[in-house]
N, C-alpha and C positions, 0 to 999 in steps of 0.2 A: 149478678141479674139478669137475666132475660130481659130481651126487651119487651117485657108483656106490658097492659095496661095498669099495672102496678108502678113502676117505679117513669111511667109516661105520665099518670095524674100526681102524681106524690111533689111538692116545685122546693118546702126545706125540708136539709139534715137537722140531725135532732146535734145538741150541746157535744156529746161526748164523741160520735162521729164525727161531727169536726175537728175538736183537737186531735184525736188517736189521727186523721188522716191526711190535716194540712200541717200540724207542728213542723215544722223544720229542723230540728232538732232528732226525730226518730225517725225509721226507717218502717214505713205500716208493710205487707204485705198486698192493699187494695189501692187502688186508684179511683179518687172521684173527679169529676170533671163537670165544675156548675156552669151552667153556660148563660148569657144574654145576648137577645138578637135587637138591633138598633136599624134601621131605615135612615141611611144619609141623604140630605135633602143641601148642597152647599154646606155651611160649617152649622145645620142642625142637625142634631141628632133624637130621633124619637122611639120612644123603648116599646116596643113591641110586648107587653106584659104576658099574653097569653103563649110566647116562646122562649120563657126562662124554665131553669128548672135546675137539675144534675141529673147525670148515669153515672153508674158504676162496672168496673169491668166482673168478669164473671172467671174468678179462679178454675184453676185446675183439681180446685178438692173439692167442686160443687158438680152438681151434675147436669151431662152434656157437655158439649164441644167450649173450652174456653174462649173467653175473649174481650180484646180489651174495651177498656169508657172512650176511648175515638170513633171506634167500630159505630158503636151505639149512635154517640153525637152525631155522625156520618147519617145513621140512617134515618136521625129524627130528621137531620136537615132536609135530606132529596125527602121524605113522604109529606112535608108542607109545599114544595112545590112553589118555591116564592119567586113572585114575578121579577122577569129577567130585564124588565124593561126599568125597575129600580136598583140603586144602590143597598146594601145591608153588612153591616160591620157585624163580627160574630165575633163574642170575646168570649175565652174561656180562661178560666180559674180552676188549674187541675194539679193534682199532688205531686206528681213526676210527672217529666218531660218527653212526652210521645219518644216511644221504641223508635227503632231503625223501621220498621214495619209500619208503624203507625204513622211517621213523619211522611216514609213514602208514601202514603194511604192519602193522608192529606195534601201534600204537594200533587201527587195526581189533582184531586177533587177541585183544589184552586186554580189547577189551569183549566177544569174544565167548563170554571163556571167566575167568571170576570167579572160578575155582578157584585160578587160576594169580596170582604176582606176578613184578615183573619187573624186577630191577635191573641196569643196566649200569653198566660202570666201564672209560672209553673211555680211550687212551693220548694221543690228536689229536683233535682238531675237525676234521671233516669241512667245506670250505667252499664247495659251490658254492648255485646262489639255489636259494632257500627254506628250506634246512637249518634256519634259525633256526626258522622256523613249524613246521616239521617237529618239532624238539623239543622246542618249549613242547606243542605237541597230544600229546608221548609222553607225558609227563610228565603234561597236564592229563587220560591215560588212566590214570593212577597206574602208569607207570612210574620208578624212582630213578632218577636218570642225577647219574653222577661224574665225574671225573677220576680216571685211577689216579696214588697217588701209591707210595712206596717199596716203601709194603709190600702192595699187591695188586700190582704188579712182580715181588716176592717169593715173591708167594700162586701166580704164575701159575708162575716156575719152578720152585718146588716142585710142582708137580700137575700141570701142565703140558707141561714140557722134560723131553728126555731128555740130565739135567746128568751124570750118569755121578759121582752124589754129589757133585759140587764147588755151593758155596753163591754165591749171588745174590753181582756183587758191582754195587752201582749203578754209574753213568756217574756222569760229572762236567760237572751241571747238573741233574741227575734233578729235584731238590724244585721248585728257581729256575723251571725250564721246567714244573712239575705244576702250581705254585703261578700261576702266568701264568698255563694254560689256567683250571686252578679259578675264579680270578675272570672271564673271558671267559663262560663256561659260564654265572657264575651271574648274569653281566650277560645273557646272551642267555634266559635263562628267566624271569629279573622282568620282561623287556621288555615293553610291552603292545602287545598288536594296532593300531593304526591304521586 
């Protein structure tokens, strides 16, 4: 999906899209990134409701040049021209951790925008070449990276899904897979470069 008015104005995922793309036991081809922005004032956080939504990648099988969800997200942040005199917390819930290129792009962006902090909760770990170094670079740039647990999946369900007042139903094995992925991510983030 291109960064046109349609994905910028739609704020909720349908249930099937959420389940198909965030369930941590399957490997979808799409990447969805749900985000929220808060202003930080000491220990107080104020959610900016108008700066909450989701983006998705544009795959190779779609018209035009493929583009990752993180690039669309960065375009959106840049378009807001957030006040550099305030501090903002960007929280992302993403179906895959960023690839090496996206991690580099996010790290560079954080380096240029000291008034922003980034927290990423991922459903699963992207594992193509260079991804480990990319995640470490992103962490070194100040991003906090974690694996989604039932708490984050439920938060996404309640805030980014058109759930028709139905409660989040964790799938079998959610916590086991989350714990395994969390252990893998911690190993990656603690590895030293050779």
